[in-house]
Phi, psi and omega in degrees: 000132174252179186291346177269004181238144172200166177285127180272126175246134183203191180238148174236138182291149178243136174251136172093020177231127174279347186284321181204158182261341182221158175228145181280142179222165175213166177279151185285340176219167173296147181230149180301130182298338179292340179268356186300318180294318178296318182294315181297323176295319179295317183290335180293342179271356185264137171238139175243157179246144178286157359280147175223140190243161173305133180092349177294136179278117181273325182213120180268141172051060182302122179050039177059031180268347185085004182254132180264159172256125190244140176289143179241010181211146176273134174231122183270155175290147176300141179268000000 
């Protein structure tokens, strides 16, 4: 990892949960900081549905970088 790369952490919207509207996610590997805005724009179009668990892949191969977006929080389905 060099100084121009770091793990991107952000939020992705959730559909179908009364408990929360967003879930925290991160990149599976460090990604060039110059790509962060473009990645954030792509992730803003994504909605996930509960249940979702820590470690679940929310987006595979983001922008053809070979990097996945991984969920960092558990969100249960409404009972």
